[in-house]
Structure formats: structure tokens, C-alpha cells
MIFIKE-463445 format. One record per residue: y, z, x of N, C-alpha, C in turn. Coordinates in steps of 0.1 Angstrom, whole numbers, padded with zeros to 4 digits, always signed. Example, Ala and Ser with C-alpha at 12.3 -4.5 7.8 and 13.67 -1.06 7.14 Angstrom:
% residues 2
-0057+0078+0132-0045+0078+0123-0033+0078+0132;-0022+0071+0128-0011+0071+0137+0000+0079+0129;
% end
This chain:
% residues 236
-0012+0000+0008+0000+0000+0000+0013+0000+0009;+0022-0009+0006+0034-0010+0014+0045-0003+0006;+0051+0007+0012+0062+0014+0005+0075+0008+0010;+0083+0003+0000+0096-0002+0002+0106+0008-0003;+0115+0012+0006+0125+0022+0002+0139+0017+0002;+0146+0021-0007+0160+0017-0009+0169+0027-0002;+0177+0022+0007+0186+0031+0015+0200+0029+0009;+0206+0040+0004+0219+0039-0002+0230+0041+0010;+0225+0046+0021+0234+0048+0032+0225+0048+0045;+0232+0047+0056+0225+0047+0069+0230+0058+0078;+0221+0067+0082+0225+0077+0092+0228+0070+0105;+0235+0077+0114+0238+0070+0127+0226+0065+0134;+0216+0074+0135+0204+0070+0142+0196+0058+0135;+0197+0058+0122+0191+0047+0114+0199+0034+0117;+0212+0035+0117+0220+0023+0120+0217+0017+0134;+0216+0026+0144+0213+0021+0157+0199+0015+0157;+0189+0022+0151+0175+0017+0150+0175+0003+0144;+0182+0002+0133+0181-0011+0126+0189-0022+0134;+0199-0018+0140+0207-0028+0148+0198-0034+0160;+0191-0025+0166+0182-0030+0177+0170-0038+0172;+0165-0034+0160+0154-0042+0154+0159-0056+0151;+0171-0057+0146+0176-0071+0143+0178-0079+0155;+0182-0073+0166+0184-0080+0178+0170-0086+0183;+0160-0078+0182+0146-0082+0186+0142-0093+0176;+0144-0092+0163+0139-0101+0153+0146-0115+0155;+0158-0116+0159+0165-0128+0160+0167-0133+0174;+0160-0127+0183+0161-0131+0197+0157-0146+0200;+0166-0153+0207+0163-0167+0211+0165-0177+0200;+0171-0173+0189+0174-0183+0178+0187-0189+0181;+0188-0202+0179+0200-0210+0182+0212-0204+0174;+0210-0202+0161+0221-0197+0153+0227-0184+0158;+0218-0175+0161+0222-0162+0166+0229-0163+0180;+0223-0172+0188+0230-0174+0202+0244-0180+0200;+0245-0189+0191+0259-0195+0189+0269-0184+0184;+0264-0177+0174+0273-0167+0167+0276-0155+0176;+0268-0153+0186+0270-0141+0195+0272-0145+0209;+0272-0158+0212+0274-0162+0226+0262-0157+0235;+0251-0155+0229+0239-0150+0236+0242-0137+0244;+0251-0129+0239+0255-0116+0246+0250-0104+0237;+0242-0096+0243+0237-0084+0236+0248-0076+0230;+0259-0074+0237+0270-0065+0233+0276-0071+0220;+0277-0084+0219+0282-0090+0207+0272-0090+0196;+0259-0092+0199+0249-0091+0189+0249-0077+0182;+0251-0067+0190+0252-0053+0185+0263-0052+0175;+0275-0057+0179+0287-0056+0170+0284-0064+0157;+0279-0076+0158+0276-0085+0147+0266-0078+0137;+0255-0072+0142+0245-0066+0134+0250-0053+0128;+0257-0045+0136+0263-0033+0130+0273-0035+0119;+0281-0045+0121+0291-0049+0111+0284-0052+0097;+0274-0061+0098+0267-0065+0086+0260-0053+0079;+0254-0044+0087+0246-0033+0082+0256-0023+0076;+0267-0020+0082+0277-0011+0077+0283-0016+0064;+0286-0029+0064+0291-0035+0051+0281-0034+0040;+0269-0036+0043+0259-0035+0032+0257-0021+0027;+0257-0011+0037+0256+0003+0033+0268+0007+0024;+0279+0001+0026+0291+0004+0018+0291-0001+0004;+0288-0014+0003+0289-0020-0010+0277-0028-0015;+0266-0028-0007+0254-0035-0010+0242-0025-0011;+0231-0030-0007+0219-0022-0008+0209-0026+0003;+0203-0017+0010+0193-0020+0020+0179-0016+0016;+0170-0026+0016+0156-0023+0013+0149-0022+0027;+0141-0012+0029+0134-0011+0042+0120-0006+0042;+0112-0010+0052+0099-0005+0054+0099+0002+0067;+0094+0014+0067+0093+0022+0079+0080+0021+0086;+0079+0026+0098+0067+0024+0106+0054+0030+0100;+0055+0040+0091+0043+0046+0085+0041+0041+0071;+0048+0031+0066+0048+0027+0052+0036+0020+0048;+0029+0014+0057+0016+0007+0054+0005+0017+0054;+0006+0026+0044-0003+0037+0043-0011+0036+0030;-0024+0034+0032-0033+0032+0021-0035+0044+0012;-0031+0056+0017-0032+0068+0009-0021+0069-0001;-0010+0061+0001+0001+0060-0009+0010+0072-0007;+0009+0080+0003+0017+0091+0006+0030+0087+0013;+0041+0092+0010+0054+0089+0016+0059+0102+0023;+0062+0100+0036+0067+0112+0043+0082+0111+0045;+0088+0121+0052+0102+0121+0055+0105+0109+0065;+0115+0101+0061+0119+0090+0069+0128+0093+0081;+0132+0106+0082+0142+0110+0092+0139+0106+0106;+0126+0107+0110+0122+0104+0124+0114+0091+0125;+0114+0083+0114+0106+0071+0114+0114+0059+0118;+0108+0048+0122+0114+0036+0127+0114+0026+0116;+0125+0019+0114+0126+0008+0105+0120-0004+0111;+0110-0010+0105+0103-0022+0111+0106-0034+0103;+0111-0033+0091+0115-0045+0083+0126-0041+0074;+0135-0050+0071+0146-0047+0062+0152-0060+0056;+0159-0058+0045+0167-0068+0039+0180-0061+0034;+0191-0068+0037+0204-0063+0033+0209-0073+0022;+0212-0068+0010+0216-0076-0001+0228-0070-0009;+0234-0079-0016+0246-0076-0024+0244-0080-0038;+0246-0070-0047+0243-0073-0062+0254-0080-0068;+0253-0083-0081+0263-0090-0089+0277-0083-0088;+0287-0091-0085+0300-0086-0084+0305-0084-0069;+0296-0085-0060+0299-0082-0046+0293-0093-0037;+0298-0094-0025+0292-0104-0015+0295-0098-0001;+0288-0104+0008+0289-0099+0022+0303-0102+0027;+0309-0092+0033+0323-0092+0038+0333-0097+0028;+0330-0093+0015+0339-0098+0004+0350-0089+0001;+0352-0078+0009+0363-0069+0007+0368-0064+0020;+0381-0060+0020+0387-0055+0032+0380-0042+0037;+0375-0034+0028+0368-0022+0031+0355-0026+0040;+0348-0036+0036+0337-0041+0044+0341-0046+0057;+0351-0055+0057+0356-0062+0069+0361-0052+0080;+0366-0041+0075+0372-0031+0084+0361-0023+0092;+0348-0025+0088+0338-0017+0094+0331-0024+0106;+0338-0033+0112+0333-0039+0124+0334-0054+0125;+0338-0061+0114+0339-0076+0115+0350-0080+0125;+0361-0073+0124+0373-0077+0133+0369-0075+0148;+0363-0064+0150+0359-0061+0164+0349-0072+0169;+0340-0076+0161+0331-0087+0164+0338-0100+0167;+0347-0103+0158+0355-0116+0160+0364-0116+0173;+0369-0104+0176+0378-0103+0188+0370-0104+0201;+0356-0103+0200+0348-0103+0211+0344-0118+0215;+0347-0127+0206+0343-0141+0208+0353-0149+0215;+0349-0159+0223+0358-0168+0230+0366-0177+0220;+0377-0182+0224+0384-0192+0216+0376-0204+0212;+0367-0208+0221+0359-0220+0219+0349-0217+0207;+0343-0205+0208+0333-0201+0197+0341-0200+0184;+0352-0193+0184+0360-0192+0171+0364-0205+0166;+0368-0215+0174+0371-0228+0170+0359-0235+0163;+0347-0234+0169+0335-0240+0163+0332-0233+0150;+0333-0220+0149+0331-0213+0137+0340-0218+0126;+0353-0218+0129+0363-0221+0119+0364-0236+0115;+0360-0245+0124+0361-0259+0121+0348-0266+0118;+0337-0260+0122+0324-0266+0119+0315-0257+0111;+0311-0246+0117+0301-0237+0110+0305-0233+0096;+0316-0226+0095+0320-0221+0082+0322-0231+0071;+0330-0242+0074+0332-0253+0064+0319-0259+0059;+0309-0261+0068+0297-0268+0064+0288-0258+0056;+0288-0245+0060+0281-0236+0051+0287-0235+0038;+0300-0235+0037+0307-0234+0024+0304-0246+0016;+0302-0257+0022+0299-0270+0015+0286-0268+0006;+0277-0260+0011+0264-0258+0003+0267-0250-0010;+0279-0243-0010+0282-0235-0022+0292-0242-0031;+0296-0254-0027+0306-0261-0035+0302-0275-0039;+0290-0278-0038+0285-0291-0041+0286-0293-0056;+0293-0303-0061+0296-0304-0075+0290-0317-0080;+0278-0317-0085+0272-0328-0091+0266-0325-0104;+0265-0335-0113+0258-0333-0126+0243-0334-0123;+0236-0328-0132+0221-0328-0130+0216-0314-0128;+0207-0311-0119+0202-0298-0117+0213-0288-0115;+0210-0275-0119+0220-0265-0116+0222-0263-0101;+0234-0263-0096+0236-0262-0082+0243-0249-0079;+0244-0245-0067+0250-0232-0063+0265-0234-0062;+0272-0224-0068+0286-0224-0068+0291-0210-0063;+0304-0209-0059+0309-0196-0055+0306-0185-0066;+0308-0189-0079+0305-0179-0090+0291-0175-0090;+0282-0185-0087+0268-0182-0087+0264-0171-0076;+0271-0173-0065+0269-0163-0054+0272-0149-0059;+0284-0148-0065+0289-0135-0070+0280-0129-0081;+0274-0138-0089+0266-0133-0100+0251-0130-0096;+0248-0132-0084+0234-0131-0079+0232-0119-0071;+0219-0116-0068+0215-0107-0057+0215-0116-0045;+0226-0115-0037+0227-0123-0025+0221-0116-0013;+0210-0121-0007+0203-0115+0004+0209-0120+0017;+0217-0112+0024+0224-0116+0036+0215-0115+0048;+0206-0106+0049+0197-0104+0061+0183-0101+0056;+0174-0108+0062+0159-0105+0061+0154-0105+0075;+0147-0094+0079+0142-0094+0093+0131-0084+0094;+0121-0087+0103+0110-0079+0106+0108-0078+0121;+0106-0066+0126+0104-0065+0140+0092-0073+0144;+0094-0081+0155+0083-0090+0159+0069-0083+0161;+0070-0071+0165+0057-0063+0167+0050-0059+0154;+0057-0061+0143+0052-0057+0130+0051-0068+0120;+0051-0081+0124+0050-0092+0115+0036-0095+0110;+0035-0103+0100+0022-0107+0094+0015-0096+0087;+0023-0086+0082+0017-0075+0075+0022-0074+0061;+0030-0084+0057+0034-0084+0043+0047-0076+0040;+0054-0071+0050+0065-0063+0048+0077-0070+0042;+0080-0082+0047+0091-0090+0042+0088-0094+0027;+0076-0098+0025+0072-0102+0011+0074-0090+0002;+0069-0078+0006+0071-0067-0003+0086-0064-0006;+0094-0065+0004+0108-0062+0003+0115-0073-0007;+0111-0085-0005+0117-0096-0013+0112-0095-0028;+0100-0091-0029+0095-0089-0043+0103-0077-0050;+0106-0067-0042+0114-0056-0048+0128-0061-0052;+0134-0070-0044+0147-0075-0047+0146-0084-0059;+0136-0092-0060+0134-0101-0072+0132-0092-0084;+0126-0081-0083+0124-0072-0095+0138-0067-0099;+0146-0063-0089+0159-0058-0092+0167-0069-0099;+0167-0081-0094+0174-0092-0100+0169-0094-0114;+0157-0093-0117+0151-0095-0130+0157-0085-0140;+0157-0072-0135+0163-0061-0143+0178-0064-0146;+0185-0070-0136+0199-0073-0138+0201-0086-0145;+0191-0093-0149+0192-0106-0156+0199-0116-0148;+0196-0116-0135+0203-0126-0126+0192-0132-0117;+0196-0137-0106+0187-0144-0097+0189-0139-0082;+0179-0143-0074+0180-0141-0059+0185-0153-0052;+0194-0151-0043+0200-0162-0035+0200-0158-0021;+0196-0167-0012+0196-0164+0002+0198-0178+0010;+0199-0176+0023+0200-0188+0032+0191-0187+0044;+0186-0198+0048+0178-0198+0060+0181-0211+0068;+0176-0211+0081+0178-0223+0089+0165-0227+0096;+0154-0221+0092+0141-0225+0098+0132-0231+0088;+0125-0241+0092+0115-0248+0082+0105-0239+0078;+0099-0231+0087+0088-0222+0083+0093-0211+0073;+0105-0207+0074+0110-0197+0065+0113-0203+0051;+0117-0216+0051+0119-0222+0038+0106-0223+0031;+0095-0226+0038+0082-0226+0032+0078-0212+0027;+0081-0202+0035+0078-0188+0031+0085-0184+0019;+0098-0187+0018+0106-0184+0006+0101-0192-0006;+0097-0204-0004+0091-0212-0015+0079-0205-0021;+0071-0199-0013+0060-0192-0018+0064-0180-0026;+0076-0175-0025+0081-0164-0033+0089-0168-0045;+0089-0181-0048+0096-0186-0060+0110-0190-0058;+0114-0193-0045+0128-0198-0043+0127-0213-0039;+0138-0220-0042+0139-0234-0039+0153-0238-0034;+0154-0249-0027+0167-0254-0023+0172-0264-0034;+0184-0260-0040+0189-0269-0051+0196-0281-0045;+0201-0290-0054+0209-0301-0050+0221-0297-0042;+0223-0303-0031+0235-0299-0023+0233-0287-0015;+0222-0281-0015+0220-0268-0008+0215-0270+0006;+0216-0281+0012+0211-0284+0026+0221-0291+0034;+0224-0287+0046+0234-0293+0054+0231-0291+0069;+0232-0301+0077+0230-0300+0092+0243-0295+0098;+0241-0284+0106+0252-0279+0114+0251-0282+0128;+0260-0289+0134+0259-0292+0149+0265-0281+0157;+0260-0279+0169+0265-0269+0178+0263-0273+0192;+0270-0267+0202+0268-0270+0216+0254-0267+0220;+0247-0258+0213+0233-0253+0217+0223-0261+0210;+0226-0270+0201+0217-0277+0193+0220-0276+0178;+0215-0286+0171+0217-0286+0156+0207-0279+0149;+0210-0274+0136+0200-0269+0128+0204-0272+0113;+0194-0271+0104+0196-0274+0090+0198-0260+0083;+0210-0258+0078+0213-0247+0070+0209-0250+0056;+0202-0241+0049+0198-0244+0035+0200-0231+0027;+0205-0233+0015+0207-0222+0005+0195-0223-0004;+0189-0211-0008+0178-0211-0017+0180-0202-0028;+0175-0205-0040+0178-0197-0052+0165-0197-0060;+0164-0187-0069+0152-0185-0077+0149-0198-0085;+0137-0203-0084+0134-0216-0090+0138-0217-0105;+0137-0206-0112+0140-0207-0127+0155-0209-0129;+0163-0209-0119+0177-0212-0120+0180-0226-0118;+0171-0234-0115+0173-0248-0112+0168-0256-0124;+0177-0261-0132+0174-0269-0144+0171-0283-0141;+0162-0289-0148+0159-0303-0147+0165-0310-0159;+0171-0322-0157+0177-0330-0168+0166-0334-0177;
% end
């Protein structure tokens, strides 16, 4: 039995634990290397900012190192290690959508980047990502800014490399899907890896019309794709 726990807040040691786990989980990925200039110090700022923002106005689902316990017993998480987590924002909120969130580390992260990286983010990365959320076509339901705000937006999904292939991320995302169902809304997330697109498809998510765009970078290109609950995509 996998125990998924909802964290309404993060203690300082949990924040550091989760930050280091995210660094391990995203190590060597082109997207991460571009957004953090392959510097651990910037990766720490980037991850801490996202986690702090989620703890403030979103919700964190986590699996701890003893949670794959067939006895079904749950112990104190105080001294346990987070091995998998998702950071998500419910209807009415979004990642870095308020000044209160942004003040928790976003500016410190941005000030750590070189002018070249900031230029690439402002002129290439961010506009192309935004394009996925503003594609206006008739036909199947497409993702719009209002859809993002009305959804359970999953900003981070990660599992420690040493604890993968145990069903942790699946259990976490199923818990978020259940929360979205209770809120009568949908789950929305983004990925840049083919294998993760297939993984999320297995959980009932799909890429809608206009939800896929190639993002060029000095380190190599990748396909950014937005995915949403399949039942939100209407067919004509």
C-alpha cells in the first residue's frame, strides 16, 4: 500500500530535503540545465522558490521513504525522507500567480541568471510556452488561460531516481485526479519528455489541439507539451 500524504506546509528540513530530491530527479535534463545554467546553486534557488510558492497557495502531495508499507501503518513523517512529490495549484490559483508567491524566492532566482539566459527566457522560452495556452481554434476543447486557473495545475512531479518504478508518482497523480473530480474540474500539467507523455497518457491525460510546441535553446531543442484530462477534450 502506498501512502500519499498532503502537506499543507513544509518544515525547514522538509523544504531542504525536497529541494535536494528535485535536483537529483531533474539532473542532466536540458530544460533544467537551461533554466538554471547547470549550476547547483541556481537549481536550489529555483526549486526552493517553487516549493515555497506551492506551500503558500497550492498543495504538495508526497510519498515518504516508509510509505510503501504493506501493513498500512503510517508513522511520524518528521524524520522521514520525501522520495516522490507533486506540487499543484487548485482552481483560482496558479504557480507564481501572486506577489506573495513571487516574493518567496523567484526574484532571487532570476537575479542569479545571466543576461543571456534571461533574454532567452523572455524572448523564446516563455512566449512559446504561453502559446500552448492561447491557441485559439474551433474544434476540440483547447487549453486557455482561464482553463489553467480553473484546473488543478500540476507544476512539479518528481521521484528520487533511487525510488522510481515503485508506483509513487502514479499514486500521487491518482490522488490529485480524485481531488480534481471532487472539485468538478480537471488536471492540467506540462512535460517535455516523450516517455512522460506516454506515462501521463496511461493516467488519462492527453495533449489537446495546440498543446505542443518546439522550444529551441543553445543546449538543444525539446518539445513542450501541455496535457489535460481526456474527458475535457471534446470531439466535434
